[in-house]
KELOKE-782989 format. One line per field, with one value per residue (C-alpha): residue in one letter; y negated, z negated, x negated. Coordinates in nm, 4 decimals. Example, Ala and Ser with C-alpha at 12.3 -4.5 7.8 and 13.67 -1.06 7.14 Angstrom:
<sites>
code: (A_S)
Y: (0.4500_0.1060)
Z: (-0.7800_-0.7140)
X: (-1.2300_-1.3670)
</sites>
This chain:
<sites>
code: (X_X_X_X_X_X_X_X_X_X_X_X_X_X_X_X_X_X_X_X_X_X_X_X_X_X_X_X_X_X_X_X_X_X_X_X_X_X_X_X_X_X_X_X_X_X_X_X_X_X_X_X_X_X_X_X_X_X_X_X_X_X_X_X_X_X_X_X_X_X_X_X_X_X_X_X_X_X_X_X_X_X_X_X_X_X_X_X_X_X_X_X_X_X_X_X_X_X_X_X_X_X_X_X_X_X_X_X_X_X_X_X_X_X_X_X_X_X_X_X_X_X_X_X_X_X_X_X_X_X_X_X_X_X_X_X_X_X_X_X_X_X_X_X_X_X_X_X_X_X_X_X_X_X_X_X_X_X_X_X_X_X_X_X_X_X_X_X_X_X_X_X_X_X_X_X_X_X_X_X_X_X_X_X_X_X_X_X_X_X_X_X_X_X_X_X_X_X_X_X_X_X_X_X_X)
Y: (10.1451_10.4836_10.6383_10.8933_10.6283_10.4134_10.7025_10.7751_10.4095_10.3985_10.7261_10.6025_10.2915_10.4961_10.7272_10.4496_10.3785_10.0449_9.8276_9.6988_9.4127_9.4207_9.1452_9.0640_9.0338_8.7956_8.5924_8.5543_8.4660_8.1902_8.0453_8.0283_7.8899_7.6119_7.5337_7.4895_7.2735_7.0569_7.0244_7.1179_6.8896_6.9078_6.8749_6.8727_7.1189_7.0616_7.1978_6.9817_7.2629_7.1904_7.3747_7.3790_7.2883_7.2302_6.8988_6.8944_6.8882_6.5912_6.6188_6.8313_6.5448_6.3156_6.5988_6.6683_6.3048_6.2715_6.5769_6.4415_6.1147_6.2926_6.1148_6.2554_6.1542_5.9556_5.9108_5.9634_6.2305_6.4338_6.4255_6.5280_6.8200_6.9373_6.9129_7.1124_7.3895_7.4001_7.3981_7.6666_7.9000_7.8421_7.8932_8.2219_8.1480_8.1911_8.1970_7.8831_8.0323_8.3672_8.1898_7.9835_8.2997_8.4771_8.1776_8.0486_8.3127_8.6662_8.6453_8.6528_9.0218_9.0885_9.4448_9.4666_9.1568_9.1918_9.0737_9.3141_9.6031_9.5230_9.7931_10.0452_9.9239_9.7014_9.5381_9.4811_9.1007_9.0817_9.3366_9.1317_8.8183_9.0037_9.1151_8.7516_8.7784_9.1440_9.2162_8.9253_9.0718_9.4417_9.6407_9.9955_10.1572_10.3993_10.1166_9.9086_10.2029_10.2546_9.8864_9.8239_10.1718_10.2074_10.4821_10.5539_10.4474_10.1000_10.0744_10.1518_9.8805_9.6265_9.7118_9.6132_9.3025_9.2130_9.2350_9.0132_8.7633_8.7496_8.6740_8.4234_8.2317_8.1938_8.0798_7.8323_7.6871_7.6493_7.4773_7.2418_7.1495_7.0833_6.8502_6.6763_6.6084_6.4480_6.2228_6.1210_6.0057_5.6284_5.5106_5.3838_5.7359_5.8731_5.9020_5.6590_5.7186_5.5765_5.2296_5.1968_5.0267_5.3153_5.5808_5.6651_5.5705_5.9097_5.7810_5.5101_5.7603)
Z: (16.2222_16.1463_15.8009_15.8881_16.0156_15.7105_15.4750_15.6596_15.6288_15.2561_15.2025_15.3793_15.1619_14.8418_14.9505_15.0830_14.8662_14.6955_14.8400_14.5796_14.6841_14.5670_14.3839_14.7080_14.8857_14.6220_14.6225_15.0014_14.9930_14.7368_14.8910_15.2479_15.1445_14.9411_15.2212_15.4729_15.2335_15.1709_15.5235_15.7558_16.0015_16.2806_16.6482_16.9579_17.2301_17.6040_17.6314_17.3458_17.0909_16.7352_16.5991_16.2791_16.2906_16.0359_15.9950_15.9191_15.5381_15.3803_15.2505_14.9385_14.7066_14.8295_14.7982_14.4424_14.3369_14.4839_14.2923_13.9774_14.0163_14.0748_14.4084_14.7179_15.0781_15.0860_15.4598_15.5980_15.8295_15.5307_15.3721_15.7010_15.7236_15.3682_15.4209_15.7414_15.5487_15.2814_15.5364_15.7454_15.4457_15.3673_15.7304_15.8878_16.1712_16.0487_16.3917_16.3158_15.9914_16.1522_16.4088_16.1355_15.9302_16.2254_16.3067_15.9647_15.6992_15.8387_15.9604_15.5908_15.5928_15.8504_15.9850_15.8356_16.0188_16.2930_16.5729_16.4714_16.5219_16.8762_16.9918_16.7853_16.8873_17.1939_17.1082_16.7359_16.7705_16.9534_16.7177_16.4115_16.5731_16.6858_16.3291_16.2514_16.4805_16.4377_16.0684_15.8908_15.5417_15.6260_15.4627_15.5094_15.7697_15.8866_15.9664_16.1265_16.3467_16.4573_16.5193_16.7189_16.8704_16.7586_16.6117_16.2358_16.1853_16.3262_16.1294_15.8072_15.8929_15.9696_15.6517_15.4459_15.6595_15.6033_15.2262_15.2473_15.4726_15.2460_14.9412_15.1448_15.2426_14.8783_14.7843_15.0739_14.9654_14.6073_14.7227_14.9530_14.6791_14.4329_14.6750_14.7721_14.4045_14.3751_14.6732_14.5252_14.2007_14.1567_14.2207_13.8625_13.7292_13.8969_13.6875_13.7759_13.8034_13.5190_13.5771_13.6370_13.2999_13.1244_13.2612_13.0024_13.0986_13.0607_13.1373_12.8723_12.5949)
X: (16.6619_16.8188_16.8293_16.5617_16.3209_16.3909_16.3152_15.9899_15.8875_15.9670_15.7818_15.4707_15.4686_15.4670_15.1868_14.9602_14.6607_14.6152_14.3390_14.0942_13.8686_13.5077_13.3210_13.1405_13.4760_13.6088_13.2873_13.2965_13.6655_13.6188_13.3020_13.4351_13.7748_13.6150_13.3686_13.6501_13.8527_13.5448_13.4069_13.6922_13.8710_14.1275_14.0391_14.2561_14.1639_14.1747_14.5253_14.6483_14.6284_14.5211_14.2198_14.0164_13.6488_13.3735_13.1948_12.8242_12.7910_12.6131_12.2566_12.2404_12.1433_12.4215_12.6733_12.5538_12.5822_12.9313_13.0481_12.8833_13.0702_13.4003_13.4357_13.6024_13.6505_13.9748_14.0268_14.3799_14.2360_14.1184_14.4629_14.6216_14.3797_14.4455_14.8224_14.7788_14.6019_14.8719_15.1554_14.9826_14.9575_15.3260_15.4294_15.5349_15.2917_14.9344_14.7665_14.5609_14.4373_14.3534_14.1364_13.9654_13.9124_13.7507_13.5291_13.4225_13.4902_13.4816_13.1168_13.0152_13.1112_12.8351_12.8709_13.2187_13.3441_13.6039_13.3747_13.0999_13.3423_13.4528_13.2110_13.4104_13.7556_13.7645_14.0967_14.0353_14.0090_14.3405_14.4952_14.4015_14.5467_14.8610_14.9286_15.0059_15.3077_15.4016_15.3424_15.1637_15.1528_15.1393_14.8583_14.9842_14.7549_15.0245_15.2625_14.9846_14.8832_15.2424_15.3200_15.0008_14.9744_14.6119_14.3935_14.4111_14.0471_14.1101_14.4325_14.2421_13.9889_14.2630_14.4532_14.1476_14.0979_14.4643_14.4132_14.1040_14.2803_14.5863_14.3716_14.1674_14.4812_14.5832_14.2325_14.2320_14.5656_14.4442_14.1233_14.3175_14.5665_14.2843_14.1050_14.4287_14.5003_14.1562_14.2299_14.5641_14.4032_14.3720_14.0164_13.9903_14.0455_13.7307_13.4179_13.1442_12.7735_12.5587_12.4178_12.0474_11.9854_12.1660_11.9269_11.6570_11.3024_11.1385_10.7894_10.8199_10.8864)
</sites>
């Protein structure tokens, strides 16, 4: 890169506006990250590729009682999945996480989701995925537009989506580490549900 090009790049960074995520953005980020950490699993595709899927959540009452008891699924598969999430966030290749984000998190943004904007920009799905290889952490729309050779409007949209995705990855890692720590606890350290004879007889009062 020549000096002139470098100066232009530095200049564009300083004039780019800071992206501020809304309360709705942060709420969606936290909820979807925790849901994947709780109910996610790994599956092997036809070509041998590894993908993230969501298991059917347990009935609401069972789920509530398990959380009350401080219990957690302790299967080896669950630990492998949580380690996969943590390693994927730490890795330079976030393609698995981008696919999971598009499938299980981004739809919460409704009309502002990537798939809902394919009618505006036909290549936006591929462009968002390609950013994982070309410029994973880039949020400057001018640089995104130049690297992907796309229109400024799509670049602005992707810059916001990059900010959301970056925050989502951190939230996903935190949720995975929290659940992994619960699985690593000795069974005796988990809280237990009250015994039947310890539950007050409300009708008898």
